[in-house]
N, CA, C and O atoms as a GROMACS GRO file, in nm:
protein
  332
    1MET      N    1  -7.929  -0.345   2.018
    1MET     CA    2  -8.032  -0.306   2.114
    1MET      C    3  -8.098  -0.432   2.169
    1MET      O    4  -8.114  -0.532   2.098
    2ALA      N    5  -8.135  -0.426   2.295
    2ALA     CA    6  -8.194  -0.541   2.362
    2ALA      C    7  -8.336  -0.564   2.315
    2ALA      O    8  -8.411  -0.470   2.288
    3ASN      N    9  -8.373  -0.691   2.305
    3ASN     CA   10  -8.507  -0.728   2.264
    3ASN      C   11  -8.591  -0.781   2.379
    3ASN      O   12  -8.713  -0.763   2.380
    4HIS      N   13  -8.529  -0.846   2.476
    4HIS     CA   14  -8.602  -0.909   2.584
    4HIS      C   15  -8.616  -0.813   2.702
    4HIS      O   16  -8.533  -0.725   2.723
    5GLN      N   17  -8.723  -0.831   2.776
    5GLN     CA   18  -8.747  -0.746   2.892
    5GLN      C   19  -8.634  -0.760   2.994
    5GLN      O   20  -8.591  -0.661   3.053
    6SER      N   21  -8.587  -0.882   3.013
    6SER     CA   22  -8.482  -0.904   3.114
    6SER      C   23  -8.351  -0.835   3.074
    6SER      O   24  -8.280  -0.783   3.160
    7SER      N   25  -8.320  -0.834   2.945
    7SER     CA   26  -8.197  -0.768   2.903
    7SER      C   27  -8.211  -0.616   2.907
    7SER      O   28  -8.113  -0.546   2.930
    8LYS      N   29  -8.332  -0.566   2.887
    8LYS     CA   30  -8.355  -0.422   2.902
    8LYS      C   31  -8.339  -0.381   3.048
    8LYS      O   32  -8.279  -0.277   3.079
    9LYS      N   33  -8.393  -0.463   3.137
    9LYS     CA   34  -8.380  -0.436   3.280
    9LYS      C   35  -8.233  -0.443   3.322
    9LYS      O   36  -8.186  -0.362   3.401
   10ARG      N   37  -8.162  -0.542   3.270
   10ARG     CA   38  -8.020  -0.558   3.302
   10ARG      C   39  -7.941  -0.434   3.258
   10ARG      O   40  -7.850  -0.391   3.328
   11MET      N   41  -7.976  -0.378   3.142
   11MET     CA   42  -7.908  -0.258   3.095
   11MET      C   43  -7.935  -0.139   3.187
   11MET      O   44  -7.845  -0.060   3.216
   12ARG      N   45  -8.059  -0.128   3.234
   12ARG     CA   46  -8.092  -0.018   3.326
   12ARG      C   47  -8.015  -0.034   3.458
   12ARG      O   48  -7.960   0.063   3.510
   13GLN      N   49  -8.014  -0.156   3.510
   13GLN     CA   50  -7.946  -0.179   3.637
   13GLN      C   51  -7.796  -0.156   3.624
   13GLN      O   52  -7.733  -0.100   3.715
   14THR      N   53  -7.738  -0.197   3.512
   14THR     CA   54  -7.595  -0.180   3.492
   14THR      C   55  -7.558  -0.033   3.486
   14THR      O   56  -7.455   0.008   3.540
   15GLU      N   57  -7.642   0.047   3.422
   15GLU     CA   58  -7.616   0.190   3.413
   15GLU      C   59  -7.618   0.255   3.551
   15GLU      O   60  -7.533   0.340   3.582
   16VAL      N   61  -7.714   0.216   3.633
   16VAL     CA   62  -7.723   0.271   3.768
   16VAL      C   63  -7.602   0.230   3.851
   16VAL      O   64  -7.543   0.312   3.921
   17LYS      N   65  -7.564   0.102   3.842
   17LYS     CA   66  -7.450   0.053   3.919
   17LYS      C   67  -7.320   0.118   3.875
   17LYS      O   68  -7.236   0.151   3.958
   18ASN      N   69  -7.303   0.137   3.744
   18ASN     CA   70  -7.182   0.200   3.694
   18ASN      C   71  -7.171   0.343   3.744
   18ASN      O   72  -7.063   0.388   3.783
   19THR      N   73  -7.281   0.415   3.745
   19THR     CA   74  -7.281   0.552   3.794
   19THR      C   75  -7.247   0.556   3.942
   19THR      O   76  -7.167   0.639   3.986
   20ARG      N   77  -7.307   0.467   4.019
   20ARG     CA   78  -7.281   0.464   4.162
   20ARG      C   79  -7.136   0.427   4.191
   20ARG      O   80  -7.072   0.489   4.276
   21ASN      N   81  -7.083   0.325   4.121
   21ASN     CA   82  -6.945   0.283   4.143
   21ASN      C   83  -6.847   0.393   4.105
   21ASN      O   84  -6.746   0.413   4.173
   22LYS      N   85  -6.877   0.464   3.996
   22LYS     CA   86  -6.790   0.573   3.953
   22LYS      C   87  -6.785   0.683   4.058
   22LYS      O   88  -6.679   0.739   4.085
   23TYR      N   89  -6.900   0.713   4.119
   23TYR     CA   90  -6.906   0.814   4.224
   23TYR      C   91  -6.823   0.773   4.345
   23TYR      O   92  -6.744   0.852   4.396
   24TYR      N   93  -6.841   0.650   4.393
   24TYR     CA   94  -6.767   0.603   4.510
   24TYR      C   95  -6.618   0.597   4.483
   24TYR      O   96  -6.537   0.630   4.570
   25HIS      N   97  -6.581   0.555   4.363
   25HIS     CA   98  -6.439   0.544   4.327
   25HIS      C   99  -6.376   0.682   4.324
   25HIS      O  100  -6.265   0.701   4.375
   26LYS      N  101  -6.444   0.778   4.264
   26LYS     CA  102  -6.392   0.914   4.256
   26LYS      C  103  -6.382   0.977   4.395
   26LYS      O  104  -6.286   1.047   4.424
   27THR      N  105  -6.480   0.952   4.480
   27THR     CA  106  -6.478   1.004   4.616
   27THR      C  107  -6.358   0.949   4.693
   27THR      O  108  -6.292   1.023   4.766
   28ALA      N  109  -6.331   0.821   4.677
   28ALA     CA  110  -6.217   0.761   4.746
   28ALA      C  111  -6.085   0.817   4.693
   28ALA      O  112  -5.992   0.840   4.770
   29ARG      N  113  -6.077   0.839   4.561
   29ARG     CA  114  -5.955   0.898   4.505
   29ARG      C  115  -5.932   1.038   4.559
   29ARG      O  116  -5.819   1.075   4.591
   30ASN      N  117  -6.038   1.118   4.569
   30ASN     CA  118  -6.025   1.253   4.623
   30ASN      C  119  -5.982   1.249   4.770
   30ASN      O  120  -5.903   1.333   4.814
   31ALA      N  121  -6.034   1.155   4.845
   31ALA     CA  122  -5.996   1.142   4.986
   31ALA      C  123  -5.850   1.103   4.999
   31ALA      O  124  -5.779   1.153   5.087
   32MET      N  125  -5.803   1.013   4.911
   32MET     CA  126  -5.662   0.974   4.914
   32MET      C  127  -5.573   1.092   4.878
   32MET      O  128  -5.467   1.111   4.938
   33LYS      N  129  -5.616   1.170   4.780
   33LYS     CA  130  -5.538   1.288   4.741
   33LYS      C  131  -5.530   1.388   4.856
   33LYS      O  132  -5.425   1.446   4.880
   34ALA      N  133  -5.641   1.408   4.927
   34ALA     CA  134  -5.641   1.498   5.041
   34ALA      C  135  -5.548   1.448   5.150
   34ALA      O  136  -5.478   1.526   5.214
   35LEU      N  137  -5.545   1.316   5.171
   35LEU     CA  138  -5.457   1.258   5.272
   35LEU      C  139  -5.311   1.274   5.233
   35LEU      O  140  -5.226   1.306   5.316
   36ARG      N  141  -5.281   1.252   5.105
   36ARG     CA  142  -5.142   1.264   5.060
   36ARG      C  143  -5.094   1.408   5.064
   36ARG      O  144  -4.974   1.432   5.083
   37ASN      N  145  -5.183   1.504   5.046
   37ASN     CA  146  -5.145   1.645   5.047
   37ASN      C  147  -5.138   1.702   5.188
   37ASN      O  148  -5.099   1.817   5.206
   38THR      N  149  -5.177   1.623   5.287
   38THR     CA  150  -5.173   1.669   5.425
   38THR      C  151  -5.030   1.664   5.476
   38THR      O  152  -4.960   1.563   5.461
   39SER      N  153  -4.987   1.773   5.537
   39SER     CA  154  -4.851   1.778   5.591
   39SER      C  155  -4.849   1.767   5.743
   39SER      O  156  -4.741   1.759   5.802
   40GLU      N  157  -4.964   1.766   5.807
   40GLU     CA  158  -4.973   1.755   5.953
   40GLU      C  159  -5.010   1.612   5.991
   40GLU      O  160  -5.105   1.555   5.938
   41LYS      N  161  -4.933   1.556   6.081
   41LYS     CA  162  -4.954   1.416   6.117
   41LYS      C  163  -5.088   1.394   6.188
   41LYS      O  164  -5.153   1.292   6.166
   42GLU      N  165  -5.130   1.489   6.273
   42GLU     CA  166  -5.256   1.471   6.346
   42GLU      C  167  -5.374   1.466   6.250
   42GLU      O  168  -5.464   1.383   6.265
   43ALA      N  169  -5.375   1.555   6.152
   43ALA     CA  170  -5.483   1.555   6.055
   43ALA      C  171  -5.482   1.428   5.970
   43ALA      O  172  -5.587   1.374   5.936
   44ALA      N  173  -5.362   1.382   5.938
   44ALA     CA  174  -5.350   1.260   5.858
   44ALA      C  175  -5.399   1.138   5.936
   44ALA      O  176  -5.461   1.048   5.880
   45LEU      N  177  -5.370   1.136   6.066
   45LEU     CA  178  -5.414   1.024   6.148
   45LEU      C  179  -5.566   1.021   6.162
   45LEU      O  180  -5.625   0.914   6.182
   46VAL      N  181  -5.630   1.137   6.152
   46VAL     CA  182  -5.777   1.141   6.157
   46VAL      C  183  -5.836   1.092   6.025
   46VAL      O  184  -5.937   1.022   6.024
   47LEU      N  185  -5.771   1.128   5.913
   47LEU     CA  186  -5.822   1.088   5.782
   47LEU      C  187  -5.795   0.942   5.748
   47LEU      O  188  -5.871   0.880   5.674
   48LEU      N  189  -5.687   0.887   5.802
   48LEU     CA  190  -5.643   0.752   5.762
   48LEU      C  191  -5.750   0.644   5.780
   48LEU      O  192  -5.771   0.567   5.687
   49PRO      N  193  -5.819   0.633   5.894
   49PRO     CA  194  -5.921   0.528   5.907
   49PRO      C  195  -6.037   0.544   5.809
   49PRO      O  196  -6.092   0.445   5.761
   50LYS      N  197  -6.073   0.669   5.779
   50LYS     CA  198  -6.183   0.692   5.686
   50LYS      C  199  -6.146   0.648   5.545
   50LYS      O  200  -6.225   0.584   5.476
   51VAL      N  201  -6.024   0.682   5.503
   51VAL     CA  202  -5.979   0.644   5.368
   51VAL      C  203  -5.962   0.492   5.359
   51VAL      O  204  -5.998   0.431   5.258
   52THR      N  205  -5.909   0.432   5.465
   52THR     CA  206  -5.892   0.287   5.467
   52THR      C  207  -6.027   0.216   5.456
   52THR      O  208  -6.040   0.117   5.384
   53ALA      N  209  -6.127   0.268   5.526
   53ALA     CA  210  -6.261   0.208   5.519
   53ALA      C  211  -6.319   0.222   5.379
   53ALA      O  212  -6.383   0.129   5.328
   54MET      N  213  -6.298   0.338   5.316
   54MET     CA  214  -6.346   0.357   5.178
   54MET      C  215  -6.285   0.253   5.084
   54MET      O  216  -6.356   0.192   5.004
   55LEU      N  217  -6.154   0.234   5.095
   55LEU     CA  218  -6.086   0.139   5.007
   55LEU      C  219  -6.134  -0.004   5.033
   55LEU      O  220  -6.151  -0.082   4.939
   56ASP      N  221  -6.156  -0.038   5.160
   56ASP     CA  222  -6.204  -0.173   5.192
   56ASP      C  223  -6.343  -0.196   5.132
   56ASP      O  224  -6.372  -0.304   5.082
   57LYS      N  225  -6.429  -0.095   5.139
   57LYS     CA  226  -6.563  -0.110   5.084
   57LYS      C  227  -6.560  -0.124   4.932
   57LYS      O  228  -6.636  -0.202   4.875
   58LEU      N  229  -6.471  -0.047   4.867
   58LEU     CA  230  -6.459  -0.059   4.722
   58LEU      C  231  -6.411  -0.198   4.683
   58LEU      O  232  -6.459  -0.256   4.586
   59ALA      N  233  -6.316  -0.252   4.759
   59ALA     CA  234  -6.264  -0.385   4.728
   59ALA      C  235  -6.370  -0.492   4.755
   59ALA      O  236  -6.381  -0.589   4.681
   60LYS      N  237  -6.448  -0.473   4.862
   60LYS     CA  238  -6.551  -0.571   4.895
   60LYS      C  239  -6.657  -0.580   4.786
   60LYS      O  240  -6.709  -0.688   4.757
   61ASN      N  241  -6.689  -0.464   4.725
   61ASN     CA  242  -6.791  -0.461   4.622
   61ASN      C  243  -6.735  -0.475   4.481
   61ASN      O  244  -6.805  -0.450   4.383
   62ASN      N  245  -6.609  -0.516   4.470
   62ASN     CA  246  -6.542  -0.541   4.342
   62ASN      C  247  -6.537  -0.418   4.252
   62ASN      O  248  -6.535  -0.431   4.129
   63VAL      N  249  -6.534  -0.299   4.311
   63VAL     CA  250  -6.513  -0.179   4.231
   63VAL      C  251  -6.365  -0.169   4.196
   63VAL      O  252  -6.329  -0.135   4.083
   64ILE      N  253  -6.280  -0.201   4.294
   64ILE     CA  254  -6.136  -0.214   4.267
   64ILE      C  255  -6.093  -0.351   4.316
   64ILE      O  256  -6.162  -0.414   4.397
   65HIS      N  257  -5.980  -0.398   4.268
   65HIS     CA  258  -5.930  -0.529   4.306
   65HIS      C  259  -5.879  -0.525   4.450
   65HIS      O  260  -5.831  -0.421   4.496
   66LYS      N  261  -5.890  -0.636   4.521
   66LYS     CA  262  -5.850  -0.638   4.661
   66LYS      C  263  -5.700  -0.613   4.678
   66LYS      O  264  -5.659  -0.554   4.778
   67ASN      N  265  -5.618  -0.658   4.582
   67ASN     CA  266  -5.475  -0.632   4.593
   67ASN      C  267  -5.443  -0.486   4.570
   67ASN      O  268  -5.352  -0.431   4.632
   68LYS      N  269  -5.517  -0.421   4.480
   68LYS     CA  270  -5.497  -0.278   4.458
   68LYS      C  271  -5.532  -0.201   4.584
   68LYS      O  272  -5.462  -0.107   4.622
   69ALA      N  273  -5.641  -0.240   4.649
   69ALA     CA  274  -5.679  -0.174   4.774
   69ALA      C  275  -5.570  -0.192   4.878
   69ALA      O  276  -5.537  -0.098   4.951
   70ALA      N  277  -5.514  -0.311   4.886
   70ALA     CA  278  -5.407  -0.337   4.983
   70ALA      C  279  -5.284  -0.252   4.952
   70ALA      O  280  -5.222  -0.198   5.042
   71ASN      N  281  -5.250  -0.241   4.824
   71ASN     CA  282  -5.134  -0.160   4.785
   71ASN      C  283  -5.156  -0.012   4.817
   71ASN      O  284  -5.065   0.055   4.865
   72LEU      N  285  -5.276   0.037   4.790
   72LEU     CA  286  -5.306   0.178   4.819
   72LEU      C  287  -5.304   0.204   4.969
   72LEU      O  288  -5.252   0.306   5.014
   73LYS      N  289  -5.362   0.113   5.047
   73LYS     CA  290  -5.361   0.130   5.192
   73LYS      C  291  -5.219   0.129   5.246
   73LYS      O  292  -5.186   0.206   5.336
   74SER      N  293  -5.135   0.043   5.191
   74SER     CA  294  -4.996   0.037   5.233
   74SER      C  295  -4.923   0.167   5.203
   74SER      O  296  -4.847   0.217   5.286
   75SER      N  297  -4.945   0.221   5.082
   75SER     CA  298  -4.873   0.342   5.044
   75SER      C  299  -4.917   0.462   5.127
   75SER      O  300  -4.834   0.546   5.164
   76ILE      N  301  -5.048   0.473   5.158
   76ILE     CA  302  -5.090   0.587   5.240
   76ILE      C  303  -5.046   0.570   5.384
   76ILE      O  304  -5.019   0.669   5.453
   77GLN      N  305  -5.037   0.446   5.432
   77GLN     CA  306  -4.987   0.421   5.567
   77GLN      C  307  -4.839   0.461   5.577
   77GLN      O  308  -4.797   0.519   5.676
   78LEU      N  309  -4.761   0.428   5.474
   78LEU     CA  310  -4.622   0.468   5.472
   78LEU      C  311  -4.608   0.621   5.470
   78LEU      O  312  -4.519   0.676   5.535
   79HIS      N  313  -4.695   0.686   5.398
   79HIS     CA  314  -4.692   0.832   5.393
   79HIS      C  315  -4.721   0.893   5.529
   79HIS      O  316  -4.653   0.986   5.572
   80VAL      N  317  -4.822   0.840   5.597
   80VAL     CA  318  -4.860   0.893   5.729
   80VAL      C  319  -4.747   0.866   5.828
   80VAL      O  320  -4.717   0.953   5.910
   81ASN      N  321  -4.686   0.750   5.823
   81ASN     CA  322  -4.578   0.718   5.915
   81ASN      C  323  -4.455   0.806   5.892
   81ASN      O  324  -4.380   0.833   5.985
   82ALA      N  325  -4.435   0.849   5.768
   82ALA     CA  326  -4.320   0.932   5.736
   82ALA      C  327  -4.337   1.077   5.781
   82ALA      O  328  -4.240   1.152   5.788
   83LEU      N  329  -4.461   1.117   5.811
   83LEU     CA  330  -4.483   1.256   5.852
   83LEU      C  331  -4.423   1.283   5.989
   83LEU      O  332  -4.432   1.395   6.039
   0.00000   0.00000   0.00000
């Protein structure tokens, strides 16, 4: 258990950030799943920029690694192009 005020504050801040990051990460995963389950190209083309922006924001804030974001964006782009 933390003894110093600064370490107690750090624990509170970390808990809030972890909760927020978990929410954004799960939201992006659900959006990717919705995009992958789409069989219509027009609907997929509408979703693609939104999902790409989500992944870029996660990578910018170090929620996911930038290379993972690039790999995921590449795979969903290939899926949309194949429709």
